[in-house]
SEKOLTI-29750 format. One line per field, with one value per residue (C-alpha): residue number from 0; residue in one letter; x negated, y negated, z. Coordinates in Angstrom, 3 decimals, always signed. Example, Ala and Ser with C-alpha at 12.3 -4.5 7.8 and 13.67 -1.06 7.14 Angstrom:
nr <- c(0	1)
rest <- c(A	S)
c1 <- c(-12.300	-13.670)
c2 <- c(+4.500	+1.060)
c3 <- c(+7.800	+7.140)
***
This chain:
nr <- c(0	1	2	3	4	5	6	7	8	9	10	11	12	13	14	15	16	17	18	19	20	21	22	23	24	25	26	27	28	29	30	31	32	33	34	35	36	37	38	39	40	41	42	43	44	45	46	47	48	49	50	51	52	53	54	55	56	57	58	59	60	61	62	63	64	65	66	67	68	69	70	71	72	73	74	75	76	77	78	79	80	81	82	83	84	85	86	87	88	89	90	91	92	93	94	95	96	97	98	99	100	101	102	103	104	105	106	107	108	109	110	111	112	113	114	115	116	117	118	119	120	121	122	123	124	125	126	127	128	129	130	131	132	133	134	135	136	137	138	139	140	141	142	143	144	145	146	147	148	149	150	151	152	153	154	155	156	157	158	159	160	161	162	163	164	165	166	167	168	169	170	171	172	173	174	175	176	177	178	179	180	181	182	183	184	185	186	187	188	189	190	191	192	193	194	195	196	197	198	199	200	201	202	203	204	205	206	207	208	209	210	211	212	213	214	215	216	217	218	219	220	221	222	223	224	225	226	227	228	229	230	231	232	233	234	235	236	237	238	239	240	241	242	243	244	245	246	247	248	249	250	251	252	253	254	255	256	257	258	259	260	261	262	263	264	265	266	267	268	269	270	271	272	273	274	275	276	277	278	279	280	281	282	283	284	285	286	287	288	289	290	291	292	293	294	295	296	297	298	299	300	301	302	303	304	305	306	307	308	309	310	311	312	313	314	315	316	317	318	319	320	321	322	323	324	325	326	327	328	329	330	331	332	333	334	335	336	337	338	339	340	341	342	343	344	345	346	347	348	349	350	351	352	353	354	355	356	357	358	359	360	361	362	363	364	365	366	367	368	369	370	371	372	373	374	375	376	377	378	379	380	381	382	383	384	385	386	387	388)
rest <- c(M	E	R	P	K	L	P	G	L	P	E	G	L	V	W	R	K	K	D	D	E	S	G	E	Y	F	E	Q	I	Y	F	K	K	Q	Y	R	N	R	T	I	R	G	S	S	G	T	N	D	P	E	E	A	A	R	R	L	R	K	K	L	D	E	I	D	N	L	D	F	Y	G	K	A	P	D	R	T	F	R	E	G	A	K	K	L	L	E	A	F	K	G	S	D	A	T	L	R	M	Y	A	Q	Q	A	D	L	L	D	P	H	I	G	D	V	P	L	R	L	I	C	K	D	T	L	E	P	F	I	E	A	R	T	A	D	G	V	S	V	R	T	I	N	L	G	I	E	F	V	R	V	V	L	R	R	S	A	Y	Y	W	R	E	N	G	I	P	W	I	V	N	C	P	I	I	P	F	E	K	G	P	R	K	Q	P	Y	P	L	S	W	H	E	Q	E	V	F	F	D	L	L	P	G	R	K	R	K	M	A	L	F	D	V	H	T	G	L	R	D	K	P	L	V	N	L	Q	W	S	W	E	Q	Y	E	E	A	L	G	E	T	V	F	K	I	P	A	K	Y	M	K	N	G	K	P	M	T	L	I	L	N	R	I	A	R	Q	V	V	E	S	M	R	G	Y	H	E	I	Y	V	F	G	K	A	S	R	M	T	D	N	A	W	H	R	A	W	K	D	A	G	L	P	T	G	K	E	W	C	K	G	V	H	N	L	R	H	T	F	G	K	R	L	R	D	A	G	V	D	S	R	D	V	Q	D	L	L	H	H	M	P	R	D	I	T	R	Y	Y	S	A	P	E	L	K	K	L	K	A	A	L	E	K	I	V	P	K	P	Q	L	V	V	G	S	T	V	G	P	K	V	A	Q	E	I	S	G	A	Q	S	T	A	S	E	A	A	P	S	T	S)
c1 <- c(-118.412	-119.128	-118.930	-115.235	-114.216	-112.577	-112.799	-115.754	-115.630	-115.388	-118.609	-120.101	-118.721	-120.621	-120.368	-123.386	-125.324	-126.433	-130.121	-130.468	-131.080	-127.499	-126.643	-123.346	-121.807	-120.295	-116.511	-116.253	-117.020	-119.934	-120.575	-123.577	-123.318	-125.431	-123.353	-124.496	-127.981	-126.520	-126.705	-123.531	-124.163	-122.389	-119.397	-116.017	-114.309	-112.080	-112.242	-109.490	-111.059	-108.291	-108.531	-112.333	-112.129	-109.716	-112.113	-115.017	-112.985	-112.345	-116.081	-116.671	-113.943	-115.620	-118.863	-116.997	-115.239	-118.536	-120.415	-117.725	-115.627	-117.909	-115.359	-116.731	-115.441	-112.470	-114.202	-112.113	-112.470	-113.805	-116.667	-117.407	-117.381	-119.703	-122.149	-122.179	-122.860	-125.612	-127.401	-126.836	-130.024	-128.653	-128.511	-127.432	-124.523	-123.162	-123.603	-121.618	-118.885	-118.720	-118.560	-115.715	-113.767	-114.333	-112.786	-109.787	-109.202	-109.666	-106.186	-104.569	-106.693	-109.359	-107.953	-106.970	-109.115	-111.200	-109.676	-106.197	-107.087	-105.542	-103.859	-100.657	-102.638	-103.886	-100.449	-100.042	-103.439	-102.574	-99.198	-100.777	-103.456	-100.878	-98.808	-101.922	-101.930	-105.286	-106.025	-106.025	-109.805	-110.133	-107.875	-110.026	-113.072	-111.441	-110.497	-114.074	-115.386	-113.035	-114.213	-117.857	-117.164	-115.312	-118.041	-120.732	-118.589	-118.143	-121.541	-124.153	-123.177	-123.599	-123.257	-125.144	-124.997	-121.219	-119.918	-117.683	-114.907	-114.587	-113.030	-113.360	-109.959	-109.703	-108.261	-107.457	-107.922	-104.970	-104.100	-102.967	-103.239	-106.865	-107.978	-108.567	-111.914	-111.872	-114.554	-115.241	-114.958	-117.841	-115.873	-114.749	-118.313	-119.776	-117.067	-117.361	-121.172	-121.279	-119.389	-121.847	-124.751	-128.082	-129.782	-126.556	-125.848	-129.200	-128.527	-125.150	-126.645	-129.314	-126.719	-124.392	-127.361	-128.635	-125.515	-127.183	-125.131	-125.175	-127.757	-130.619	-129.823	-130.197	-133.221	-135.067	-138.785	-141.862	-143.794	-141.456	-142.523	-144.806	-146.164	-144.590	-146.971	-144.241	-142.367	-145.329	-143.722	-142.862	-139.964	-138.772	-139.138	-136.359	-136.858	-134.272	-133.125	-131.649	-129.588	-126.121	-126.915	-130.234	-132.297	-135.053	-134.272	-136.354	-134.782	-135.371	-134.798	-133.428	-134.344	-131.810	-132.706	-136.432	-135.931	-134.140	-136.975	-139.600	-137.672	-137.812	-141.574	-143.071	-139.727	-140.309	-143.386	-141.441	-137.945	-137.254	-134.165	-135.257	-133.900	-130.163	-127.678	-125.055	-123.669	-119.967	-119.586	-117.499	-119.314	-118.589	-114.877	-114.500	-116.081	-113.954	-110.771	-111.779	-112.609	-108.996	-109.832	-107.200	-106.945	-104.168	-104.688	-104.538	-107.795	-111.425	-112.944	-116.504	-119.874	-119.070	-117.031	-120.334	-121.313	-118.016	-118.623	-122.096	-120.741	-117.868	-120.160	-122.489	-119.563	-118.168	-121.603	-121.445	-124.066	-124.052	-122.106	-125.161	-127.236	-124.473	-124.523	-128.311	-128.257	-125.566	-127.651	-124.725	-126.129	-125.529	-127.492	-129.233	-130.659	-133.645	-133.969	-137.366	-137.597	-139.944	-141.387	-138.797	-135.969	-137.198	-137.384	-133.873	-132.496	-134.319	-132.747	-129.308	-129.757	-130.656	-127.301	-125.467	-127.578	-125.138	-125.661	-126.703	-123.384	-121.638	-123.469	-124.489	-121.641	-119.167	-117.213	-118.898	-120.696	-124.004	-125.933	-125.336	-125.776	-129.187	-130.360	-129.119	-130.638	-133.930	-133.876	-133.339	-136.339	-138.629	-137.593	-141.038	-143.266	-145.754	-144.807	-145.688	-148.408	-147.404	-147.157)
c2 <- c(+161.408	+163.374	+167.142	+168.065	+169.692	+172.736	+176.498	+178.192	+178.404	+181.754	+183.370	+181.656	+178.186	+175.437	+171.787	+170.162	+167.414	+164.404	+164.028	+160.662	+160.112	+159.164	+162.669	+162.518	+165.298	+165.309	+165.265	+168.395	+171.969	+173.612	+177.142	+179.022	+182.676	+185.569	+188.107	+190.957	+189.463	+186.057	+182.773	+180.704	+177.064	+173.746	+171.771	+173.453	+170.195	+170.237	+169.753	+172.320	+175.568	+177.759	+176.206	+176.387	+180.085	+180.701	+179.023	+181.057	+184.236	+183.235	+182.925	+186.334	+187.835	+186.340	+188.094	+191.396	+191.094	+190.365	+193.242	+195.933	+195.069	+192.865	+190.068	+186.534	+183.931	+181.874	+178.559	+175.401	+172.648	+170.367	+172.807	+173.039	+169.263	+168.816	+171.423	+169.841	+166.348	+167.557	+169.494	+166.997	+165.909	+163.671	+159.887	+157.683	+156.344	+159.849	+160.737	+157.650	+158.535	+162.121	+160.929	+158.551	+161.299	+163.663	+161.095	+160.616	+164.347	+165.398	+164.395	+166.442	+169.608	+169.388	+172.341	+174.415	+177.553	+177.293	+180.503	+178.886	+175.652	+175.205	+172.452	+172.799	+172.258	+168.943	+167.572	+165.603	+163.984	+163.128	+161.678	+159.578	+158.180	+157.443	+155.556	+153.539	+152.328	+153.785	+154.910	+158.493	+158.272	+157.415	+160.334	+162.643	+161.659	+163.390	+166.420	+166.670	+166.671	+169.574	+171.457	+171.037	+172.337	+175.369	+176.161	+176.029	+178.210	+180.858	+180.908	+179.528	+179.662	+183.057	+184.475	+187.759	+188.081	+187.556	+184.433	+182.005	+182.666	+185.467	+183.502	+179.869	+178.570	+176.326	+172.991	+170.775	+167.031	+164.670	+163.295	+159.771	+157.029	+156.276	+152.695	+150.939	+149.235	+145.500	+144.377	+140.667	+138.088	+135.625	+132.891	+135.167	+136.396	+132.930	+131.651	+134.772	+134.828	+131.149	+132.002	+134.720	+134.052	+133.395	+136.821	+138.731	+136.460	+137.404	+141.090	+140.778	+138.935	+141.633	+144.398	+143.053	+143.148	+146.611	+148.552	+150.136	+151.900	+150.550	+152.999	+152.401	+148.686	+148.042	+150.393	+149.009	+148.951	+147.203	+150.477	+151.760	+149.015	+150.315	+148.834	+150.379	+150.095	+150.729	+147.626	+145.501	+144.807	+146.454	+148.778	+150.406	+154.187	+155.066	+158.439	+161.164	+161.168	+157.683	+158.598	+160.145	+162.804	+163.698	+162.640	+159.969	+156.788	+154.366	+150.966	+148.503	+144.800	+142.112	+138.449	+137.706	+140.742	+139.990	+136.385	+137.617	+140.033	+137.308	+135.020	+137.713	+138.336	+137.710	+137.893	+141.394	+143.614	+146.835	+146.114	+143.857	+142.359	+142.814	+145.319	+145.781	+148.544	+147.904	+145.241	+145.450	+143.747	+140.962	+138.256	+140.134	+140.548	+136.884	+135.718	+138.166	+136.817	+133.146	+133.594	+134.573	+138.121	+140.866	+142.191	+144.764	+148.352	+149.568	+147.741	+148.498	+145.491	+146.666	+146.356	+149.234	+146.719	+145.179	+148.526	+148.610	+145.021	+146.009	+148.963	+146.987	+144.194	+146.675	+148.213	+144.767	+143.834	+146.795	+148.914	+152.554	+154.804	+157.063	+154.056	+152.925	+156.346	+156.198	+152.706	+153.780	+156.903	+159.191	+162.668	+166.193	+167.320	+170.038	+167.620	+165.312	+162.557	+161.472	+158.382	+157.755	+154.301	+153.519	+154.620	+152.372	+149.410	+150.168	+150.219	+146.972	+145.318	+146.557	+144.973	+141.619	+141.599	+140.970	+137.949	+134.988	+132.261	+128.789	+127.252	+129.498	+127.661	+124.171	+121.692	+124.262	+124.222	+127.252	+127.208	+125.294	+128.018	+130.753	+128.343	+127.300	+130.912	+131.895	+128.793	+129.562	+133.072	+131.831	+129.493	+132.483	+134.553	+134.615	+134.779	+137.624	+140.568	+140.151	+142.248	+145.336	+144.640)
c3 <- c(-153.578	-150.428	-150.562	-150.367	-147.102	-148.661	-148.021	-149.645	-153.433	-155.236	-156.341	-159.358	-158.528	-156.713	-155.806	-157.479	-155.726	-157.762	-158.559	-156.850	-153.129	-152.329	-151.133	-153.058	-155.140	-158.587	-158.669	-160.822	-159.848	-161.686	-162.903	-161.482	-162.409	-163.716	-165.643	-167.918	-168.332	-169.201	-167.313	-167.109	-166.243	-166.713	-165.549	-165.258	-166.183	-163.073	-159.297	-158.660	-157.345	-158.757	-162.223	-162.146	-161.218	-164.130	-166.551	-165.224	-165.686	-169.300	-169.928	-168.374	-170.584	-173.663	-172.722	-172.215	-175.562	-177.278	-175.660	-175.755	-178.815	-180.960	-180.759	-180.864	-178.388	-179.553	-180.154	-180.400	-182.944	-180.200	-179.584	-183.305	-183.745	-180.777	-182.093	-185.549	-184.190	-181.876	-184.627	-187.473	-189.269	-192.013	-192.266	-189.371	-191.441	-192.036	-188.373	-187.327	-189.812	-188.512	-184.898	-185.763	-187.513	-184.573	-182.209	-184.516	-184.965	-181.339	-180.041	-182.801	-183.125	-180.420	-178.449	-181.483	-182.061	-185.210	-186.610	-186.613	-188.381	-191.819	-193.846	-191.798	-188.587	-189.963	-190.852	-187.564	-188.156	-191.770	-190.764	-187.993	-190.303	-192.997	-190.414	-189.591	-193.191	-194.216	-197.754	-199.013	-199.369	-195.663	-194.691	-196.807	-194.751	-191.782	-193.867	-195.150	-191.571	-190.737	-193.831	-192.818	-189.289	-190.675	-193.223	-190.537	-188.247	-190.929	-192.613	-190.199	-186.545	-184.901	-181.437	-181.042	-184.807	-185.002	-186.827	-184.990	-187.518	-190.051	-192.922	-193.974	-195.134	-198.178	-197.069	-200.079	-199.985	-200.026	-203.426	-204.129	-206.745	-207.577	-207.219	-210.509	-211.258	-211.913	-214.410	-214.032	-216.754	-217.148	-215.413	-212.555	-212.084	-211.771	-209.428	-207.256	-207.197	-206.267	-203.042	-201.979	-199.575	-201.307	-201.084	-201.735	-204.711	-206.243	-205.612	-207.336	-210.312	-210.616	-210.339	-213.004	-215.421	-214.444	-213.382	-210.339	-207.706	-204.164	-202.734	-205.193	-205.257	-201.519	-201.359	-204.399	-203.494	-204.879	-204.863	-207.606	-210.019	-212.767	-215.959	-219.052	-221.997	-224.574	-223.407	-222.378	-219.008	-215.734	-215.009	-211.793	-211.456	-208.994	-207.212	-207.655	-204.017	-204.423	-207.486	-207.356	-209.956	-208.303	-211.343	-211.373	-213.286	-215.314	-214.672	-217.513	-216.855	-219.155	-218.767	-216.036	-213.922	-214.257	-213.183	-210.066	-209.285	-209.717	-207.372	-204.648	-204.759	-201.344	-199.546	-198.157	-198.392	-199.046	-200.345	-203.317	-201.676	-198.082	-195.627	-196.176	-195.432	-198.120	-200.422	-199.628	-196.241	-194.687	-196.658	-199.879	-199.071	-198.066	-201.311	-203.316	-201.732	-201.963	-205.652	-206.283	-207.345	-206.845	-203.289	-203.680	-202.551	-206.142	-207.024	-206.244	-204.487	-203.843	-205.521	-207.918	-209.930	-211.047	-212.542	-214.457	-215.578	-216.820	-218.796	-220.316	-221.495	-223.147	-225.026	-225.935	-227.307	-229.693	-227.921	-229.012	-226.632	-226.110	-225.075	-222.715	-221.066	-220.708	-219.210	-216.743	-216.005	-216.769	-217.307	-215.993	-212.955	-214.967	-217.553	-217.050	-219.656	-221.012	-223.246	-226.143	-226.834	-229.574	-227.277	-224.475	-226.854	-228.102	-224.534	-223.756	-226.827	-225.735	-222.301	-223.844	-225.642	-222.357	-221.356	-221.339	-223.926	-222.706	-223.729	-221.217	-218.455	-219.480	-219.239	-217.893	-214.647	-213.109	-209.779	-209.790	-207.914	-210.475	-213.376	-212.035	-211.741	-215.212	-216.810	-215.085	-216.484	-220.019	-219.765	-219.091	-222.106	-223.745	-220.671	-220.236	-218.045	-214.369	-212.797	-210.845	-207.134)
***
């Protein structure tokens, strides 16, 4: 736009020209002010001179309050959310989730000062999300984002040594019925796996025989494979940062899991199953639905069901409860487990108890793809351990 033909702006306000050669100006009025050894710059967010002057006066008052009375500026939730997103150094997936929650929360509490935010302030957001039909877990993602912003405002973010807010309120999560896990029967597993795409089918078959969570499964790397002398074969040493409890894991493989690993050699130089972000995606949900598995809101429908299937089959096979806990890697964060050679052999024997018998595959009505992979695994039962890649 051309420079507006208006009376001169008050001191500290300017029309800013664009950086290109067009000679045009930005639509909004900008701050350009030196006050008490501070530089005030940036857009006023309006093209109304009177409103821009009011907003400049507010910034000057904040500086006065800080210098004379030690009172921090009244920051809004929108400012806190923006600061958190700009300074975030976590994973890309978490950053995307935070950005999505910030957009959803902004219409409800964006202009609310951080010091006034509490559970009551979030009620309109909770009611709107409930009306959208989302789960309690999804609503709690937004509440968690608010809690993070408030914690940073109280304990980390300072302005001239004064925190953004004095106290961090406790905002409880919403409570609702927890989704129930759905362990698969042998027939359900084979019908469901047969509907999955090839690589994802192998990942699922591997997972139901190892019980891995989604993160270590999709990140499983060849560099973690090490020869274990006590077993006479290779295992995977999974680093602590990939485990939920923050403890490293020794992943032992039974015949089925090893056959899957051998079939993936050469597919990718780093990752056993290639580069993947997660297991539970559209292909997974389509196969789950087409297999006739429960799709109600009260049921878990993700890859974690394979972990429950793994645990249930170990218990059904009569495996000792302590061994089941070890194979599921259930242990407190303050305990690191080290296994002796007899213990490793005992865990290996427990894993072999959940390998399906040939009669469950040959001559049955299950999918031919899964049956072929399981039969192939059984034919390699006595082969020597593969070399470490």
